[in-house]
PDB file as gemmi writes it, atoms N, CA and C in Angstrom:
CRYST1    1.000    1.000    1.000  90.00  90.00  90.00 P 1                      
ATOM      1  N   MET A   1       0.890  -1.207  -0.022  1.00  0.00           N  
ATOM      2  CA  MET A   1      -0.032   0.036  -0.004  1.00  0.00           C  
ATOM      3  C   MET A   1       0.883   1.321   0.041  1.00  0.00           C  
ATOM      4  N   ALA A   2       1.959   1.245   0.799  1.00  0.00           N  
ATOM      5  CA  ALA A   2       2.791   2.423   0.806  1.00  0.00           C  
ATOM      6  C   ALA A   2       3.466   2.657  -0.516  1.00  0.00           C  
ATOM      7  N   ARG A   3       3.895   1.650  -1.075  1.00  0.00           N  
ATOM      8  CA  ARG A   3       4.457   1.886  -2.452  1.00  0.00           C  
ATOM      9  C   ARG A   3       3.488   2.442  -3.410  1.00  0.00           C  
ATOM     10  N   ALA A   4       2.323   1.758  -3.369  1.00  0.00           N  
ATOM     11  CA  ALA A   4       1.234   2.277  -4.290  1.00  0.00           C  
ATOM     12  C   ALA A   4       0.901   3.806  -4.085  1.00  0.00           C  
ATOM     13  N   ALA A   5       1.101   4.301  -2.840  1.00  0.00           N  
ATOM     14  CA  ALA A   5       0.867   5.717  -2.523  1.00  0.00           C  
ATOM     15  C   ALA A   5       2.059   6.547  -2.803  1.00  0.00           C  
ATOM     16  N   GLY A   6       3.114   5.909  -3.446  1.00  0.00           N  
ATOM     17  CA  GLY A   6       4.321   6.656  -3.907  1.00  0.00           C  
ATOM     18  C   GLY A   6       5.392   6.852  -2.784  1.00  0.00           C  
ATOM     19  N   LEU A   7       5.255   6.198  -1.796  1.00  0.00           N  
ATOM     20  CA  LEU A   7       6.192   6.239  -0.612  1.00  0.00           C  
ATOM     21  C   LEU A   7       7.248   5.191  -0.825  1.00  0.00           C  
ATOM     22  N   ASP A   8       8.527   5.649  -0.674  1.00  0.00           N  
ATOM     23  CA  ASP A   8       9.649   4.763  -0.816  1.00  0.00           C  
ATOM     24  C   ASP A   8       9.919   3.918   0.428  1.00  0.00           C  
ATOM     25  N   THR A   9       9.744   2.621   0.273  1.00  0.00           N  
ATOM     26  CA  THR A   9       9.913   1.632   1.326  1.00  0.00           C  
ATOM     27  C   THR A   9      11.223   1.031   1.265  1.00  0.00           C  
ATOM     28  N   GLY A  10      12.176   1.545   0.453  1.00  0.00           N  
ATOM     29  CA  GLY A  10      13.516   1.025   0.308  1.00  0.00           C  
ATOM     30  C   GLY A  10      13.402  -0.501   0.036  1.00  0.00           C  
ATOM     31  N   LEU A  11      14.252  -1.283   0.867  1.00  0.00           N  
ATOM     32  CA  LEU A  11      14.256  -2.732   0.569  1.00  0.00           C  
ATOM     33  C   LEU A  11      13.215  -3.512   1.519  1.00  0.00           C  
ATOM     34  N   GLY A  12      12.431  -2.602   2.309  1.00  0.00           N  
ATOM     35  CA  GLY A  12      11.453  -3.212   3.144  1.00  0.00           C  
ATOM     36  C   GLY A  12      10.252  -3.914   2.401  1.00  0.00           C  
ATOM     37  N   GLY A  13       9.829  -4.903   2.823  1.00  0.00           N  
ATOM     38  CA  GLY A  13       8.580  -5.453   2.218  1.00  0.00           C  
ATOM     39  C   GLY A  13       8.257  -6.890   2.725  1.00  0.00           C  
ATOM     40  N   GLY A  14       7.153  -6.993   3.338  1.00  0.00           N  
ATOM     41  CA  GLY A  14       6.690  -8.283   3.845  1.00  0.00           C  
ATOM     42  C   GLY A  14       7.197  -8.528   5.310  1.00  0.00           C  
ATOM     43  N   TYR A  15       7.730  -7.452   5.959  1.00  0.00           N  
ATOM     44  CA  TYR A  15       8.313  -7.565   7.319  1.00  0.00           C  
ATOM     45  C   TYR A  15       7.458  -6.730   8.263  1.00  0.00           C  
ATOM     46  N   ALA A  16       7.674  -6.975   9.630  1.00  0.00           N  
ATOM     47  CA  ALA A  16       7.042  -6.238  10.603  1.00  0.00           C  
ATOM     48  C   ALA A  16       7.580  -4.803  10.762  1.00  0.00           C  
ATOM     49  N   ILE A  17       8.772  -4.507  10.256  1.00  0.00           N  
ATOM     50  CA  ILE A  17       9.261  -3.202  10.294  1.00  0.00           C  
ATOM     51  C   ILE A  17       9.241  -2.696   8.865  1.00  0.00           C  
ATOM     52  N   CYS A  18       8.665  -1.571   8.648  1.00  0.00           N  
ATOM     53  CA  CYS A  18       8.596  -0.934   7.398  1.00  0.00           C  
ATOM     54  C   CYS A  18       9.093   0.393   7.334  1.00  0.00           C  
ATOM     55  N   PRO A  19      10.160   0.634   6.549  1.00  0.00           N  
ATOM     56  CA  PRO A  19      10.894   1.957   6.465  1.00  0.00           C  
ATOM     57  C   PRO A  19      10.037   2.752   5.467  1.00  0.00           C  
ATOM     58  N   ILE A  20      10.098   4.081   5.612  1.00  0.00           N  
ATOM     59  CA  ILE A  20       9.710   4.983   4.733  1.00  0.00           C  
ATOM     60  C   ILE A  20      10.871   6.048   4.572  1.00  0.00           C  
ATOM     61  N   MET A  21      11.479   5.794   3.406  1.00  0.00           N  
ATOM     62  CA  MET A  21      12.707   6.667   3.136  1.00  0.00           C  
ATOM     63  C   MET A  21      12.228   8.097   2.928  1.00  0.00           C  
ATOM     64  N   VAL A  22      12.998   8.927   3.735  1.00  0.00           N  
ATOM     65  CA  VAL A  22      12.620  10.339   3.621  1.00  0.00           C  
ATOM     66  C   VAL A  22      13.798  11.168   3.105  1.00  0.00           C  
ATOM     67  N   GLY A  23      14.992  10.732   3.285  1.00  0.00           N  
ATOM     68  CA  GLY A  23      16.228  11.317   2.771  1.00  0.00           C  
ATOM     69  C   GLY A  23      16.881  12.279   3.806  1.00  0.00           C  
ATOM     70  N   ASP A  24      16.317  13.427   3.978  1.00  0.00           N  
ATOM     71  CA  ASP A  24      16.872  14.430   4.830  1.00  0.00           C  
ATOM     72  C   ASP A  24      16.526  14.204   6.328  1.00  0.00           C  
ATOM     73  N   SER A  25      17.504  14.271   7.227  1.00  0.00           N  
ATOM     74  CA  SER A  25      17.316  14.132   8.675  1.00  0.00           C  
ATOM     75  C   SER A  25      16.293  15.012   9.212  1.00  0.00           C  
ATOM     76  N   LEU A  26      16.357  16.329   8.911  1.00  0.00           N  
ATOM     77  CA  LEU A  26      15.499  17.353   9.437  1.00  0.00           C  
ATOM     78  C   LEU A  26      14.092  16.989   8.907  1.00  0.00           C  
ATOM     79  N   ARG A  27      13.804  16.609   7.683  1.00  0.00           N  
ATOM     80  CA  ARG A  27      12.544  16.213   7.184  1.00  0.00           C  
ATOM     81  C   ARG A  27      11.962  15.047   7.949  1.00  0.00           C  
ATOM     82  N   ALA A  28      12.786  14.040   8.202  1.00  0.00           N  
ATOM     83  CA  ALA A  28      12.436  12.894   8.986  1.00  0.00           C  
ATOM     84  C   ALA A  28      11.878  13.319  10.326  1.00  0.00           C  
ATOM     85  N   ALA A  29      12.727  14.023  11.025  1.00  0.00           N  
ATOM     86  CA  ALA A  29      12.352  14.521  12.384  1.00  0.00           C  
ATOM     87  C   ALA A  29      11.107  15.260  12.396  1.00  0.00           C  
ATOM     88  N   LYS A  30      10.923  16.127  11.425  1.00  0.00           N  
ATOM     89  CA  LYS A  30       9.718  17.029  11.373  1.00  0.00           C  
ATOM     90  C   LYS A  30       8.476  16.115  11.105  1.00  0.00           C  
ATOM     91  N   LEU A  31       8.643  15.202  10.200  1.00  0.00           N  
ATOM     92  CA  LEU A  31       7.537  14.310   9.742  1.00  0.00           C  
ATOM     93  C   LEU A  31       7.104  13.495  10.986  1.00  0.00           C  
ATOM     94  N   SER A  32       8.069  12.961  11.612  1.00  0.00           N  
ATOM     95  CA  SER A  32       7.792  12.235  12.891  1.00  0.00           C  
ATOM     96  C   SER A  32       7.026  13.060  13.897  1.00  0.00           C  
ATOM     97  N   GLU A  33       7.404  14.283  14.135  1.00  0.00           N  
ATOM     98  CA  GLU A  33       6.671  15.192  15.005  1.00  0.00           C  
ATOM     99  C   GLU A  33       5.183  15.378  14.496  1.00  0.00           C  
ATOM    100  N   ARG A  34       5.051  15.694  13.303  1.00  0.00           N  
ATOM    101  CA  ARG A  34       3.696  15.826  12.786  1.00  0.00           C  
ATOM    102  C   ARG A  34       2.793  14.637  12.867  1.00  0.00           C  
ATOM    103  N   LEU A  35       3.353  13.526  12.566  1.00  0.00           N  
ATOM    104  CA  LEU A  35       2.607  12.256  12.695  1.00  0.00           C  
ATOM    105  C   LEU A  35       2.220  11.959  14.194  1.00  0.00           C  
ATOM    106  N   LEU A  36       3.139  12.218  15.069  1.00  0.00           N  
ATOM    107  CA  LEU A  36       2.801  11.995  16.512  1.00  0.00           C  
ATOM    108  C   LEU A  36       1.729  12.863  16.930  1.00  0.00           C  
ATOM    109  N   ALA A  37       1.693  14.091  16.398  1.00  0.00           N  
ATOM    110  CA  ALA A  37       0.586  15.060  16.797  1.00  0.00           C  
ATOM    111  C   ALA A  37      -0.736  14.504  16.279  1.00  0.00           C  
ATOM    112  N   GLY A  38      -0.658  13.724  15.208  1.00  0.00           N  
ATOM    113  CA  GLY A  38      -1.910  13.183  14.645  1.00  0.00           C  
ATOM    114  C   GLY A  38      -2.254  11.771  15.178  1.00  0.00           C  
ATOM    115  N   GLY A  39      -1.494  11.344  16.183  1.00  0.00           N  
ATOM    116  CA  GLY A  39      -1.783  10.091  16.834  1.00  0.00           C  
ATOM    117  C   GLY A  39      -1.063   8.796  16.179  1.00  0.00           C  
ATOM    118  N   ILE A  40      -0.038   9.081  15.316  1.00  0.00           N  
ATOM    119  CA  ILE A  40       0.768   8.040  14.798  1.00  0.00           C  
ATOM    120  C   ILE A  40       2.176   8.082  15.323  1.00  0.00           C  
ATOM    121  N   ASN A  41       2.546   7.106  16.093  1.00  0.00           N  
ATOM    122  CA  ASN A  41       3.808   7.095  16.791  1.00  0.00           C  
ATOM    123  C   ASN A  41       4.899   6.309  15.890  1.00  0.00           C  
ATOM    124  N   VAL A  42       5.713   6.981  15.321  1.00  0.00           N  
ATOM    125  CA  VAL A  42       6.843   6.459  14.381  1.00  0.00           C  
ATOM    126  C   VAL A  42       8.073   7.276  14.566  1.00  0.00           C  
ATOM    127  N   LEU A  43       9.154   6.587  14.843  1.00  0.00           N  
ATOM    128  CA  LEU A  43      10.421   7.192  15.080  1.00  0.00           C  
ATOM    129  C   LEU A  43      11.257   7.473  13.879  1.00  0.00           C  
ATOM    130  N   PRO A  44      11.991   8.587  13.842  1.00  0.00           N  
ATOM    131  CA  PRO A  44      12.793   8.893  12.713  1.00  0.00           C  
ATOM    132  C   PRO A  44      14.185   8.161  12.959  1.00  0.00           C  
ATOM    133  N   ILE A  45      14.706   7.601  11.943  1.00  0.00           N  
ATOM    134  CA  ILE A  45      16.117   7.103  11.985  1.00  0.00           C  
ATOM    135  C   ILE A  45      16.988   8.009  11.100  1.00  0.00           C  
ATOM    136  N   ILE A  46      17.943   8.659  11.760  1.00  0.00           N  
ATOM    137  CA  ILE A  46      18.652   9.801  11.116  1.00  0.00           C  
ATOM    138  C   ILE A  46      20.172   9.586  11.252  1.00  0.00           C  
ATOM    139  N   TYR A  47      21.006  10.316  10.547  1.00  0.00           N  
ATOM    140  CA  TYR A  47      22.411  10.249  10.603  1.00  0.00           C  
ATOM    141  C   TYR A  47      22.831  10.554  12.069  1.00  0.00           C  
ATOM    142  N   PRO A  48      23.772   9.807  12.616  1.00  0.00           N  
ATOM    143  CA  PRO A  48      24.764   8.851  12.163  1.00  0.00           C  
ATOM    144  C   PRO A  48      24.184   7.408  12.117  1.00  0.00           C  
ATOM    145  N   ALA A  49      22.954   7.138  12.502  1.00  0.00           N  
ATOM    146  CA  ALA A  49      22.513   5.812  12.618  1.00  0.00           C  
ATOM    147  C   ALA A  49      22.412   5.155  11.213  1.00  0.00           C  
ATOM    148  N   VAL A  50      22.120   6.075  10.206  1.00  0.00           N  
ATOM    149  CA  VAL A  50      22.101   5.747   8.760  1.00  0.00           C  
ATOM    150  C   VAL A  50      22.866   6.659   8.036  1.00  0.00           C  
ATOM    151  N   PRO A  51      23.295   6.244   6.732  1.00  0.00           N  
ATOM    152  CA  PRO A  51      24.183   7.276   6.056  1.00  0.00           C  
ATOM    153  C   PRO A  51      23.341   8.581   5.811  1.00  0.00           C  
ATOM    154  N   MET A  52      24.185   9.720   5.532  1.00  0.00           N  
ATOM    155  CA  MET A  52      23.661  11.016   5.234  1.00  0.00           C  
ATOM    156  C   MET A  52      22.616  10.743   3.971  1.00  0.00           C  
ATOM    157  N   GLN A  53      21.578  11.480   4.055  1.00  0.00           N  
ATOM    158  CA  GLN A  53      20.569  11.497   3.014  1.00  0.00           C  
ATOM    159  C   GLN A  53      19.760  10.186   3.011  1.00  0.00           C  
ATOM    160  N   SER A  54      19.893   9.337   3.945  1.00  0.00           N  
ATOM    161  CA  SER A  54      19.195   8.078   4.060  1.00  0.00           C  
ATOM    162  C   SER A  54      18.258   8.057   5.205  1.00  0.00           C  
ATOM    163  N   ALA A  55      17.892   9.170   5.721  1.00  0.00           N  
ATOM    164  CA  ALA A  55      16.920   9.278   6.933  1.00  0.00           C  
ATOM    165  C   ALA A  55      15.648   8.516   6.489  1.00  0.00           C  
ATOM    166  N   ARG A  56      15.010   8.005   7.485  1.00  0.00           N  
ATOM    167  CA  ARG A  56      13.744   7.270   7.352  1.00  0.00           C  
ATOM    168  C   ARG A  56      12.846   7.257   8.492  1.00  0.00           C  
ATOM    169  N   LEU A  57      11.641   6.942   8.377  1.00  0.00           N  
ATOM    170  CA  LEU A  57      10.682   6.697   9.428  1.00  0.00           C  
ATOM    171  C   LEU A  57      10.675   5.111   9.538  1.00  0.00           C  
ATOM    172  N   ARG A  58      10.602   4.632  10.698  1.00  0.00           N  
ATOM    173  CA  ARG A  58      10.584   3.190  10.735  1.00  0.00           C  
ATOM    174  C   ARG A  58       9.250   2.762  11.538  1.00  0.00           C  
ATOM    175  N   PHE A  59       8.352   2.301  10.785  1.00  0.00           N  
ATOM    176  CA  PHE A  59       6.995   1.788  11.166  1.00  0.00           C  
ATOM    177  C   PHE A  59       7.187   0.343  11.765  1.00  0.00           C  
ATOM    178  N   PHE A  60       6.578   0.108  12.922  1.00  0.00           N  
ATOM    179  CA  PHE A  60       6.580  -1.260  13.445  1.00  0.00           C  
ATOM    180  C   PHE A  60       5.050  -1.639  13.339  1.00  0.00           C  
ATOM    181  N   ILE A  61       4.857  -2.660  12.514  1.00  0.00           N  
ATOM    182  CA  ILE A  61       3.501  -3.213  12.279  1.00  0.00           C  
ATOM    183  C   ILE A  61       3.337  -4.397  13.048  1.00  0.00           C  
ATOM    184  N   THR A  62       2.169  -4.569  13.686  1.00  0.00           N  
ATOM    185  CA  THR A  62       1.812  -5.798  14.321  1.00  0.00           C  
ATOM    186  C   THR A  62       0.376  -6.387  13.950  1.00  0.00           C  
ATOM    187  N   SER A  63       0.094  -7.581  14.336  1.00  0.00           N  
ATOM    188  CA  SER A  63      -1.129  -8.186  13.956  1.00  0.00           C  
ATOM    189  C   SER A  63      -2.222  -7.514  14.554  1.00  0.00           C  
ATOM    190  N   ALA A  64      -2.059  -6.488  15.568  1.00  0.00           N  
ATOM    191  CA  ALA A  64      -3.013  -5.806  16.240  1.00  0.00           C  
ATOM    192  C   ALA A  64      -3.553  -4.539  15.406  1.00  0.00           C  
ATOM    193  N   HIS A  65      -2.655  -4.237  14.412  1.00  0.00           N  
ATOM    194  CA  HIS A  65      -3.020  -3.175  13.585  1.00  0.00           C  
ATOM    195  C   HIS A  65      -4.117  -3.598  12.451  1.00  0.00           C  
ATOM    196  N   THR A  66      -5.141  -2.796  12.284  1.00  0.00           N  
ATOM    197  CA  THR A  66      -6.219  -3.039  11.264  1.00  0.00           C  
ATOM    198  C   THR A  66      -5.719  -2.590   9.847  1.00  0.00           C  
ATOM    199  N   GLU A  67      -6.295  -3.132   8.879  1.00  0.00           N  
ATOM    200  CA  GLU A  67      -5.970  -2.644   7.528  1.00  0.00           C  
ATOM    201  C   GLU A  67      -6.284  -1.094   7.405  1.00  0.00           C  
ATOM    202  N   ALA A  68      -7.443  -0.785   8.136  1.00  0.00           N  
ATOM    203  CA  ALA A  68      -7.831   0.634   8.075  1.00  0.00           C  
ATOM    204  C   ALA A  68      -6.776   1.504   8.768  1.00  0.00           C  
ATOM    205  N   GLN A  69      -6.209   1.052   9.906  1.00  0.00           N  
ATOM    206  CA  GLN A  69      -5.199   1.912  10.539  1.00  0.00           C  
ATOM    207  C   GLN A  69      -3.992   2.046   9.658  1.00  0.00           C  
ATOM    208  N   ILE A  70      -3.529   0.921   9.041  1.00  0.00           N  
ATOM    209  CA  ILE A  70      -2.409   1.004   8.186  1.00  0.00           C  
ATOM    210  C   ILE A  70      -2.743   1.990   7.026  1.00  0.00           C  
ATOM    211  N   SER A  71      -3.888   1.860   6.419  1.00  0.00           N  
ATOM    212  CA  SER A  71      -4.121   2.664   5.280  1.00  0.00           C  
ATOM    213  C   SER A  71      -4.245   4.093   5.609  1.00  0.00           C  
ATOM    214  N   SER A  72      -4.833   4.373   6.771  1.00  0.00           N  
ATOM    215  CA  SER A  72      -4.830   5.774   7.288  1.00  0.00           C  
ATOM    216  C   SER A  72      -3.367   6.267   7.468  1.00  0.00           C  
ATOM    217  N   ALA A  73      -2.599   5.462   8.148  1.00  0.00           N  
ATOM    218  CA  ALA A  73      -1.207   5.989   8.478  1.00  0.00           C  
ATOM    219  C   ALA A  73      -0.458   6.255   7.224  1.00  0.00           C  
ATOM    220  N   ILE A  74      -0.673   5.467   6.130  1.00  0.00           N  
ATOM    221  CA  ILE A  74      -0.100   5.753   4.839  1.00  0.00           C  
ATOM    222  C   ILE A  74      -0.528   7.056   4.092  1.00  0.00           C  
ATOM    223  N   THR A  75      -1.831   7.182   4.208  1.00  0.00           N  
ATOM    224  CA  THR A  75      -2.490   8.425   3.574  1.00  0.00           C  
ATOM    225  C   THR A  75      -1.849   9.581   4.407  1.00  0.00           C  
ATOM    226  N   ILE A  76      -1.947   9.636   5.723  1.00  0.00           N  
ATOM    227  CA  ILE A  76      -1.493  10.829   6.429  1.00  0.00           C  
ATOM    228  C   ILE A  76       0.013  11.051   6.251  1.00  0.00           C  
ATOM    229  N   THR A  77       0.780   9.948   6.224  1.00  0.00           N  
ATOM    230  CA  THR A  77       2.211  10.200   5.845  1.00  0.00           C  
ATOM    231  C   THR A  77       2.497  10.761   4.657  1.00  0.00           C  
ATOM    232  N   ARG A  78       1.783  10.352   3.621  1.00  0.00           N  
ATOM    233  CA  ARG A  78       1.976  10.809   2.203  1.00  0.00           C  
ATOM    234  C   ARG A  78       1.674  12.300   2.233  1.00  0.00           C  
ATOM    235  N   CYS A  79       0.413  12.653   2.903  1.00  0.00           N  
ATOM    236  CA  CYS A  79      -0.014  14.101   2.919  1.00  0.00           C  
ATOM    237  C   CYS A  79       1.023  15.028   3.658  1.00  0.00           C  
ATOM    238  N   GLU A  80       1.386  14.486   4.785  1.00  0.00           N  
ATOM    239  CA  GLU A  80       2.306  15.357   5.620  1.00  0.00           C  
ATOM    240  C   GLU A  80       3.755  15.423   4.918  1.00  0.00           C  
ATOM    241  N   LEU A  81       4.170  14.401   4.361  1.00  0.00           N  
ATOM    242  CA  LEU A  81       5.453  14.454   3.626  1.00  0.00           C  
ATOM    243  C   LEU A  81       5.315  15.428   2.501  1.00  0.00           C  
ATOM    244  N   ASP A  82       4.255  15.373   1.654  1.00  0.00           N  
ATOM    245  CA  ASP A  82       4.117  16.381   0.601  1.00  0.00           C  
ATOM    246  C   ASP A  82       4.202  17.794   1.126  1.00  0.00           C  
ATOM    247  N   LYS A  83       3.436  18.035   2.189  1.00  0.00           N  
ATOM    248  CA  LYS A  83       3.502  19.393   2.805  1.00  0.00           C  
ATOM    249  C   LYS A  83       4.903  19.884   3.225  1.00  0.00           C  
ATOM    250  N   LEU A  84       5.611  18.986   3.873  1.00  0.00           N  
ATOM    251  CA  LEU A  84       7.123  19.242   4.266  1.00  0.00           C  
ATOM    252  C   LEU A  84       7.959  19.533   3.069  1.00  0.00           C  
ATOM    253  N   VAL A  85       7.796  18.789   2.019  1.00  0.00           N  
ATOM    254  CA  VAL A  85       8.616  19.014   0.809  1.00  0.00           C  
ATOM    255  C   VAL A  85       8.470  20.461   0.266  1.00  0.00           C  
ATOM    256  N   VAL A  86       7.231  20.981   0.293  1.00  0.00           N  
ATOM    257  CA  VAL A  86       6.836  22.200  -0.199  1.00  0.00           C  
ATOM    258  C   VAL A  86       7.414  23.262   0.826  1.00  0.00           C  
ATOM    259  N   GLU A  87       7.277  23.072   2.036  1.00  0.00           N  
ATOM    260  CA  GLU A  87       7.750  24.032   3.088  1.00  0.00           C  
ATOM    261  C   GLU A  87       9.161  24.135   3.191  1.00  0.00           C  
ATOM    262  N   ILE A  88       9.891  22.991   3.048  1.00  0.00           N  
ATOM    263  CA  ILE A  88      11.344  23.015   3.216  1.00  0.00           C  
ATOM    264  C   ILE A  88      12.047  23.490   1.894  1.00  0.00           C  
ATOM    265  N   GLU A  89      11.597  23.134   0.853  1.00  0.00           N  
ATOM    266  CA  GLU A  89      12.275  23.458  -0.449  1.00  0.00           C  
ATOM    267  C   GLU A  89      11.773  24.819  -0.940  1.00  0.00           C  
TER     268      GLU A  89                                                      
END                                                                             
């Protein structure tokens, strides 16, 4: 679903941990803050934990998450990321 929404999941796929590649560390941190404000708890993984320009959000998905919750998280992430790209650039 994330890929279909145009989100870069890197090499993730079919696992309980799903990265969303954001690139810039500042963008990843701001996106994480915005998602938390909207009730989605996802941590940014930024430099030096990952190489420069490889910042990402790391979503932990469990069997307790519903398809509706996952779909909503993807939609909100896409929307907030689009807003950040316009604001930062």
